[in-house]
C-alpha positions in Angstrom: 112.1 109.0 80.7 110.2 106.3 78.9 106.4 106.3 79.1 105.0 102.9 79.6 101.3 102.1 79.4 100.1 99.5 82.0 97.0 97.8 80.9 94.4 96.1 83.1 95.9 93.0 84.6 94.5 89.5 84.0 93.3 87.8 87.2 96.5 85.7 87.5 98.8 88.8 87.1 96.6 90.7 89.6 97.0 87.8 92.0 100.8 87.9 91.5 100.8 91.7 92.3 98.8 91.1 95.4 101.2 88.3 96.4 104.0 90.8 96.2 102.1 93.6 98.1 100.5 91.6 100.9 102.1 88.1 100.8 100.8 84.6 100.0 99.1 83.8 103.3 96.1 81.6 102.7 94.0 83.7 105.1 94.1 86.6 102.6 92.7 84.6 99.7 89.1 86.0 100.1 90.5 89.5 100.4 92.6 89.1 97.3 89.5 87.9 95.3 87.5 90.9 96.5 90.3 93.3 95.6 90.7 91.8 92.1 87.0 91.9 91.6 86.5 95.5 92.8 89.6 97.0 91.2 89.0 95.2 87.9 92.7 94.4 87.7 93.8 98.1 87.5 97.4 98.1 89.0 97.3 101.6 90.5 93.9 100.9 92.0 95.1 97.7 93.5 98.3 99.3 94.9 96.5 102.3 96.4 93.7 100.2 97.9 96.2 97.9 99.6 98.1 101.0 100.9 94.7 102.5 102.1 93.8 99.3 103.9 97.1 99.2 105.7 96.8 102.9 106.7 93.2 102.3 108.0 94.4 99.3 110.0 92.4 96.8 108.1 95.7 95.1 107.2 98.4 94.9 109.7 102.0 93.9 109.2 104.2 92.2 111.8 107.5 90.6 111.2 107.0 90.9 107.5 103.7 89.0 107.6 100.5 90.8 106.6 97.3 89.9 108.4 93.7 90.8 107.9 92.1 92.5 110.9 88.4 91.5 110.7 86.0 90.0 108.2 86.8 90.6 104.5 83.0 90.8 103.8 82.8 94.0 105.9 85.6 95.8 104.0 84.4 98.7 101.9 86.4 99.4 98.8 85.8 102.7 97.1 84.4 102.7 93.6 87.4 104.4 92.0 91.1 104.9 92.5 90.3 108.6 92.8 88.1 107.8 95.8 90.9 105.7 97.4 93.4 108.5 96.9 90.9 111.1 98.3 90.4 109.0 101.4 94.2 108.6 101.9 94.6 112.4 101.5 91.8 113.0 104.0 93.6 110.8 106.6 96.7 113.0 106.5 97.4 115.3 109.4 96.3 118.9 108.5 100.0 120.0 108.1 100.8 117.2 105.7 97.6 117.7 103.8 98.2 121.4 103.4 101.8 120.8 102.2 100.6 118.2 99.7 97.9 120.6 98.5 100.4 123.4 98.1 102.6 121.0 96.1 99.6 120.1 93.9 99.1 123.8 93.1 102.7 124.0 92.0 102.3 121.1 89.6 103.6 117.5 89.1 107.2 118.5 89.7 107.7 120.5 92.9 111.0 122.4 93.5 111.9 122.4 97.2 113.2 126.0 96.9 109.7 127.1 95.7 108.0 125.3 98.6 110.5 127.0 101.0 109.4 130.3 99.6 105.7 129.6 99.9 105.4 127.6 103.1 106.1 129.3 106.5 108.1 126.3 107.8 111.6 125.9 109.0 113.9 123.9 106.7 113.9 121.0 109.1 110.1 121.0 109.4 109.7 121.2 105.6 112.1 118.3 105.1 110.5 116.3 107.8 107.1 116.7 106.2 108.4 116.0 102.7 110.0 112.8 104.0 106.7 111.8 105.6 104.9 112.4 102.3 107.6 110.4 100.5 107.3 107.5 103.0 103.5 107.5 102.4 104.3 107.3 98.7 102.5 110.5 97.6 105.8 112.2 96.5 109.2 111.0 95.3 112.4 112.9 95.5 114.0 113.5 92.1 117.6 114.4 91.4 117.8 117.6 89.5 121.3 118.9 89.9 121.6 121.7 92.5 117.8 122.1 92.9 116.1 119.4 94.9 112.6 118.6 93.8 109.8 116.2 94.4 107.5 114.5 91.9 104.0 113.3 92.5 103.9 109.5 92.4 101.3 109.6 89.7 99.6 112.4 87.8 96.3 111.2 89.2 97.6 111.7 92.7 98.3 115.3 91.9 94.9 115.8 90.3 93.0 114.3 93.3 95.1 116.4 95.7 94.4 119.5 93.7 90.7 118.7 93.6 90.7 118.3 97.4 91.3 122.0 97.7 87.8 122.9 96.6 86.3 120.3 99.0 88.1 121.8 102.0 86.5 125.2 101.4 
């Protein structure tokens, strides 16, 4: 792999990223300004905040068009990307959260065979839950020859998930 450092985005680049993530509807202009201001142009923070707003129902998508549900002034954006990730993790079902936390204990790369050994789930249930975590963009499947594995989307996602273990006790 090639490691690429992504710096803070200038306002115009952050605007372009938001245009890609939520579209160019003029009704979203004030929300975009708020997101750029609060995230300070940090790409992961922008992406996770948008995903969080969609999961919370603040943003809805119908026929490929994203709409704001409510007043942008009433939207609370957490102070850090870690807080956004923690909120997303807390909204998971207990089963998905538990599986994600188990994966975080294993590490950034999570072999499916190891999860099967640790988790008391049928193969179908495990793959269903892994697919759900993948569709929520917490994990990504990686090709590793015979052994299937998943990788956390970002090291920070794994760290916040791991830290959530101590908060649950």
